[in-house]
C-alpha positions in Angstrom: -57.2 -62.0 -67.6 -57.2 -59.6 -64.5 -55.9 -62.5 -62.4 -53.2 -63.4 -64.5 -51.9 -59.5 -64.9 -52.2 -59.4 -61.2 -50.4 -62.7 -60.5 -47.7 -61.6 -62.9 -47.1 -58.4 -61.2 -46.8 -59.9 -57.8 -44.4 -62.6 -59.1 -42.1 -59.9 -60.3 -42.5 -58.1 -56.7 -41.8 -61.5 -55.1 -38.5 -61.8 -56.6 -37.3 -58.9 -54.6 -35.0 -59.7 -51.5 -36.8 -59.7 -48.1 -34.9 -56.7 -47.0 -36.4 -54.6 -49.8 -39.9 -56.2 -49.2 -39.8 -55.3 -45.8 -38.8 -51.7 -46.6 -41.9 -51.8 -48.8 -43.9 -53.1 -45.8 -42.6 -50.3 -43.8 -43.9 -47.6 -46.2 -47.3 -49.4 -46.5 -47.4 -49.4 -42.7 -47.1 -45.8 -42.8 -50.1 -45.4 -45.2 -52.4 -47.8 -43.5 -51.8 -46.8 -39.9 -51.2 -42.9 -40.3 -52.9 -42.3 -43.3 -56.0 -44.6 -43.7 -56.2 -45.5 -40.1 -57.5 -49.0 -41.0 -59.5 -50.2 -38.0 -57.5 -48.4 -35.5 -60.4 -47.6 -33.3 -61.1 -51.6 -33.3 -57.6 -52.4 -32.5 -57.4 -49.9 -29.7 -60.9 -50.9 -28.1 -59.8 -54.5 -28.2 -56.4 -53.9 -26.4 -58.3 -51.6 -23.7 -60.4 -54.4 -23.0 -57.8 -57.2 -23.0 -55.2 -55.2 -21.2 -56.7 -52.7 -18.7 -53.7 -53.2 -16.5 -51.4 -51.6 -19.1 -51.1 -47.9 -19.8 -52.4 -46.2 -23.0 -48.9 -45.8 -24.3 -48.2 -49.5 -23.7 -51.1 -50.4 -25.7 -50.4 -48.0 -28.4 -46.9 -49.7 -28.8 -48.6 -53.0 -29.1 -51.0 -51.7 -31.8 -48.1 -50.3 -33.9 -46.1 -53.5 -33.6 -49.4 -55.5 -34.6 -49.8 -53.2 -37.7 -46.1 -53.8 -38.7 -46.6 -57.5 -38.3 -50.0 -57.3 -40.3 -48.3 -55.7 -43.3 -45.4 -57.8 -43.2 -47.6 -61.0 -43.4 -49.0 -59.6 -46.6 -45.6 -59.3 -48.1 -44.5 -62.6 -46.7 -47.5 -64.1 -48.6 -46.5 -62.5 -51.8 -42.9 -63.9 -51.3 -44.5 -67.4 -51.5 -45.3 -67.0 -55.2 -41.5 -67.5 -55.9 -39.9 -68.8 -52.7 -38.9 -72.6 -52.6 -39.3 -75.0 -49.8 -35.8 -74.7 -48.5 -35.8 -71.0 -48.3 -39.2 -71.4 -46.1 -37.7 -74.0 -43.8 -34.8 -71.8 -42.9 -37.3 -68.9 -41.8 -40.1 -71.0 -40.3 -39.3 -73.9 -37.8 -41.8 -76.4 -36.3 -41.3 -78.6 -33.3 -43.4 -81.6 -34.4 -42.3 -84.1 -31.6 -45.5 -84.6 -30.0 -47.6 -84.3 -33.2 -45.4 -87.4 -34.6 -46.1 -89.3 -31.3 -49.9 -88.9 -32.1 -49.4 -90.1 -35.7 -47.7 -93.2 -34.5 -51.0 -94.3 -32.7 -52.6 -94.7 -36.2 -55.2 -91.9 -35.4 -56.3 -88.8 -37.2 -55.9 -85.6 -35.5 -57.3 -82.1 -35.0 -55.0 -79.1 -34.6 -56.4 -75.9 -33.1 -54.5 -72.6 -33.5 -55.3 -68.9 -33.4 -54.7 -65.9 -35.7 -51.2 -65.4 -34.9 -48.7 -64.5 -37.6 -47.7 -66.1 -40.1 -50.1 -68.9 -40.4 -49.8 -69.0 -44.0 -46.0 -70.0 -43.9 -46.5 -72.3 -41.3 -49.1 -74.7 -43.0 -46.8 -75.1 -46.1 -43.8 -75.8 -43.9 -45.5 -78.4 -41.7 -46.4 -80.4 -45.0 -42.8 -81.7 -45.2 -42.4 -82.5 -41.3 -45.3 -84.8 -40.9 -46.6 -87.9 -42.5 -50.1 -86.7 -41.8 -52.3 -85.6 -44.9 -53.1 -81.9 -43.9 -56.7 -80.7 -44.2 -57.3 -77.1 -43.4 -60.9 -75.5 -42.9 -61.0 -71.8 -44.2 -63.3 -69.1 -45.0 -63.5 -68.3 -48.8 -62.5 -64.7 -49.8 -65.2 -62.8 -51.3 -63.0 -61.3 -54.2 -62.6 -63.8 -56.8 -59.2 -62.6 -57.8 -57.8 -62.9 -54.3 -59.5 -66.1 -53.5 -58.0 -67.6 -56.6 -54.4 -66.3 -55.7 -54.6 -67.3 -52.0 -56.1 -70.7 -52.7 -53.1 -71.3 -55.3 -50.5 -70.3 -52.7 -52.2 -72.4 -50.0 -52.5 -75.5 -51.7 -49.0 -75.4 -53.3 -47.6 -78.0 -51.1 -50.5 -80.5 -51.5 -52.4 -79.4 -48.5 -56.3 -79.7 -48.8 -58.3 -76.5 -48.2 -61.9 -77.1 -47.2 -64.4 -74.3 -47.4 -65.9 -73.8 -44.1 -69.6 -73.3 -45.5 -69.6 -77.0 -47.0 -67.0 -78.4 -44.8 -69.1 -81.6 -43.6 -69.4 -82.6 -47.4 -65.8 -81.7 -48.6 -64.3 -83.7 -45.7 -66.0 -86.8 -46.5 -63.2 -88.3 -49.2 -60.6 -87.9 -46.7 -62.2 -89.5 -43.8 -60.9 -93.1 -44.5 -57.2 -91.5 -44.4 -55.1 -90.5 -41.5 -55.5 -86.7 -41.6 -54.6 -83.7 -39.6 -57.4 -81.2 -39.5 -56.3 -77.8 -39.0 -58.8 -75.2 -37.5 -58.2 -71.6 -36.9 -60.6 -71.8 -33.9 -60.6 -68.2 -32.7 -62.8 -67.3 -35.8 -66.0 -65.6 -34.7 -68.9 -68.4 -35.1 -71.8 -67.7 -37.2 -74.4 -69.2 -34.9 -74.7 -67.7 -31.5 -77.4 -70.1 -30.3 -75.0 -73.2 -30.9 -71.8 -71.7 -29.7 -69.9 -72.2 -26.3 -69.6 -68.8 -24.2 -66.6 -68.1 -22.2 -64.8 -65.1 -20.9 -61.9 -64.5 -23.3 -59.5 -61.7 -22.7 -61.7 -60.0 -20.3 -65.2 -60.3 -21.8 -68.0 -63.0 -22.8 -67.0 -64.6 -26.1 -68.5 -67.2 -28.3 -66.4 -69.9 -29.8 -67.7 -72.3 -32.3 -68.7 -75.7 -30.8 -68.1 -77.7 -34.1 -64.4 -78.4 -33.6 -65.1 -79.8 -30.2 -68.1 -81.8 -31.2 -66.2 -83.1 -34.2 -63.4 -84.4 -32.1 -65.6 -85.9 -29.5 -67.7 -87.8 -32.0 -64.6 -89.2 -33.9 -62.7 -89.9 -30.6 -59.8 -87.7 -32.0 -56.8 -86.5 -30.4 -56.3 -82.8 -30.4 -53.2 -80.8 -30.4 -52.8 -77.1 -29.7 -50.2 -74.8 -31.9 -48.6 -71.7 -31.1 -46.5 -69.4 -33.3 -43.8 -67.1 -32.1 -41.6 -64.5 -33.9 -38.0 -64.4 -32.6 -37.2 -61.7 -35.2 -38.4 -60.1 -38.1 -39.1 -62.7 -41.0 -38.6 -65.8 -38.8 -41.0 -67.9 -36.8 -41.0 -70.9 -34.7 -44.1 -72.9 -34.1 -44.7 -75.3 -31.1 -47.4 -78.1 -31.0 -48.7 -79.4 -27.6 -50.9 -82.5 -27.1 -54.2 -81.3 -25.7 -56.0 -84.7 -25.2 -55.5 -88.1 -26.5 -59.3 -88.7 -26.9 -61.6 -85.7 -26.8 -64.5 -88.0 -26.0 -63.0 -88.6 -22.7 -63.4 -85.1 -21.6 -66.6 -83.5 -20.1 -68.4 -81.4 -22.7 -67.0 -77.9 -22.9 -63.5 -78.7 -21.4 -61.7 -79.0 -24.6 -62.8 -75.6 -25.6 -62.2 -74.0 -22.2 -58.6 -75.5 -22.3 -58.0 -74.1 -26.0 -59.2 -70.7 -24.8 -56.8 -70.6 -22.0 -54.0 -71.7 -24.1 -54.8 -69.2 -26.7 -54.8 -66.4 -23.9 -51.4 -67.3 -22.7 -50.1 -67.1 -26.3 -51.5 -64.0 -26.7 -50.3 -62.5 -23.5 -46.7 -63.7 -24.4 -46.4 -61.9 -27.7 -49.5 -59.8 -28.1 -48.7 -57.9 -31.3 -48.7 -61.2 -33.2 -52.6 -61.8 -32.7 -55.0 -60.3 -35.2 -56.5 -57.4 -33.2 -58.3 -56.0 -36.2 -60.8 -58.7 -36.6 -64.1 -58.1 -35.0 -63.8 -61.1 -32.6 -66.4 -59.3 -30.2 -69.0 -58.3 -32.8 -71.7 -60.2 -31.0 -72.6 -59.0 -27.4 -73.4 -61.5 -24.8 -77.2 -62.0 -23.9 -78.7 -63.8 -21.0 -80.4 -66.2 -23.5 -77.0 -67.9 -24.1 -76.5 -68.8 -20.4 -77.2 -72.4 -21.2 -74.1 -72.5 -23.5 -71.7 -70.8 -21.2 -68.8 -73.1 -20.2 -67.6 -73.2 -16.7 -64.7 -75.1 -15.5 -65.0 -77.6 -18.6 -68.9 -78.0 -18.0 -71.8 -76.4 -19.6 -73.4 -74.1 -17.1 -76.5 -75.4 -15.5 
């Protein structure tokens, strides 16, 4: 009952024009940033680490723009409840030329991207632009009401969402098909012992080894995706071929190339990345040295 009341309320909110929703977003921004101060210390610490060459005033401007984008992404998700496909395609465009070249080879494919806004719109728009069956690995939300809502919105276009804890079992029915597996590959991994370690934005950082190992074992091509925001409420994504067969690369190189690509994406438009998540909650230890990647190779 709570879910349906909540959904009904959000449906009515979603009918508002975007200019009104963005005014609402601006109001919520004031509460979240100035009132609650949601994770402001985490955000500023991350920005100081990533951009030591910038002044504190510059980092503060990035932080404030980030919080605006962060809140905008939530009202944009609410808009999904009533927005139709044509409306979305006017506001989110994707260059799929390289992806379609990969599809023509008959192979399945992995797509690696980071937490850059607004990935929720992007995965829905992509459905109509590619012949691939889109699979997305995601972390379920602990709150059951929010989990049900987000799952409904995320799968509205027919994309399949695979829960990360049971991903290996959940993907089995789709292995015979030609699929595109979407991985938000900057999620903090759960197991430090099996993670690759590499300097990312100025500090040693663990990256899950599963995406690379899966691509290598399946001889899959891999593409990297980046999302940019030319103006408020409008996005453009580009997709770049990273490799035609991951198994042909030395172990660690695919992850290294993704990390450098992600860094370049973040530096071009830093306010678009999710600075509030605890990407560096695990500290570097010498015992991880054997899993540190250097120039595409595992460290000796």
